[in-house]
C-alpha positions as CSV (number, residue, x, y, z in Angstrom):
1,M,22.3,28.1,8.9
2,A,19.8,29.9,11.1
3,F,18.6,26.1,11.9
4,I,22.2,24.8,12.3
5,S,23.0,27.5,15.1
6,F,19.9,26.5,16.7
7,V,20.8,23.5,16.5
8,R,24.1,23.7,17.9
9,A,22.3,26.1,21.0
10,N,20.5,23.6,21.6
11,P,22.1,19.9,21.2
12,A,19.5,18.1,22.9
13,L,16.9,18.9,20.2
14,A,19.1,16.9,17.6
15,P,17.7,13.5,18.3
16,L,14.2,15.2,17.9
17,F,14.4,16.8,14.3
18,L,16.2,13.3,13.5
19,F,13.4,11.0,13.9
20,A,11.6,13.4,13.0
21,G,13.1,13.8,9.3
22,G,13.3,9.6,9.3
23,G,10.1,9.5,9.8
24,C,8.4,12.2,7.4
25,A,10.8,10.3,4.9
26,A,9.4,7.0,5.6
27,A,5.9,8.1,5.3
28,V,6.4,9.5,1.8
29,T,8.7,6.4,1.0
30,Y,6.7,3.3,2.1
31,P,3.6,5.0,-0.6
32,L,5.7,4.9,-2.9
33,Y,7.1,1.5,-2.3
34,L,3.7,0.5,-2.4
35,L,2.7,1.8,-5.8
36,K,5.7,0.6,-7.5
37,T,5.6,-3.3,-6.3
38,H,2.3,-3.8,-5.0
39,P,-0.2,-5.1,-8.6
40,E,-3.2,-4.4,-6.6
41,I,-2.7,-1.1,-7.3
42,Q,-3.6,0.4,-9.9
43,I,-1.8,4.2,-11.3
44,D,-2.4,3.6,-15.1
45,K,-5.6,2.4,-16.0
46,K,-4.6,3.1,-19.9
47,N,-1.8,0.8,-20.2
48,N,-2.4,-1.9,-17.5
49,P,-6.2,-2.2,-16.7
50,Y,-5.7,-5.6,-15.3
51,P,-2.6,-5.5,-13.0
52,W,-3.8,-8.3,-10.8
53,Q,-3.9,-10.9,-13.2
54,R,-0.5,-10.5,-14.3
55,V,1.2,-12.3,-10.5
56,Q,1.6,-15.9,-11.1
57,Q,0.3,-18.3,-9.0
58,H,3.7,-19.0,-7.3
59,Q,4.6,-15.4,-6.8
60,H,4.7,-13.6,-3.2
61,I,3.8,-10.6,-3.3
62,K,2.8,-10.3,-0.1
63,F,5.1,-8.0,2.6
64,I,5.7,-10.4,5.0
65,N,6.0,-14.2,3.5
66,T,5.0,-16.2,6.7
67,Y,5.0,-19.3,4.5
68,P,7.3,-19.8,1.7
69,E,6.5,-23.2,1.0
70,F,3.1,-22.4,0.1
71,Y,4.1,-20.6,-2.9
72,E,6.7,-23.0,-3.6
73,K,4.1,-25.3,-4.0
74,R,2.3,-23.3,-6.3
75,K,4.6,-23.9,-9.0
76,E,3.3,-26.5,-10.8
77,F,-0.4,-25.3,-10.6
78,K,-1.4,-23.1,-14.4
79,H,-3.0,-20.2,-14.2
80,P,-6.2,-19.3,-14.5
81,T,-8.2,-17.6,-17.0
82,Y,-11.7,-16.1,-16.2
């Protein structure tokens, strides 16, 4: 209650708290997104010791894809075994 009354007394600070809270939320959720979606980041080494081997030739795992035709052309290639 004290915080709400403080913001009501100083309405010019409301955008500051809004953007600072949004920045804190983004700082927490973006690393969680990276942990969930990127195969090169390891969390569980026991069940999946080599997660990068599950990536197919045509699978796109980058955050921004500037040349999507490249991955479409690679669909015909077979997955290499090492």
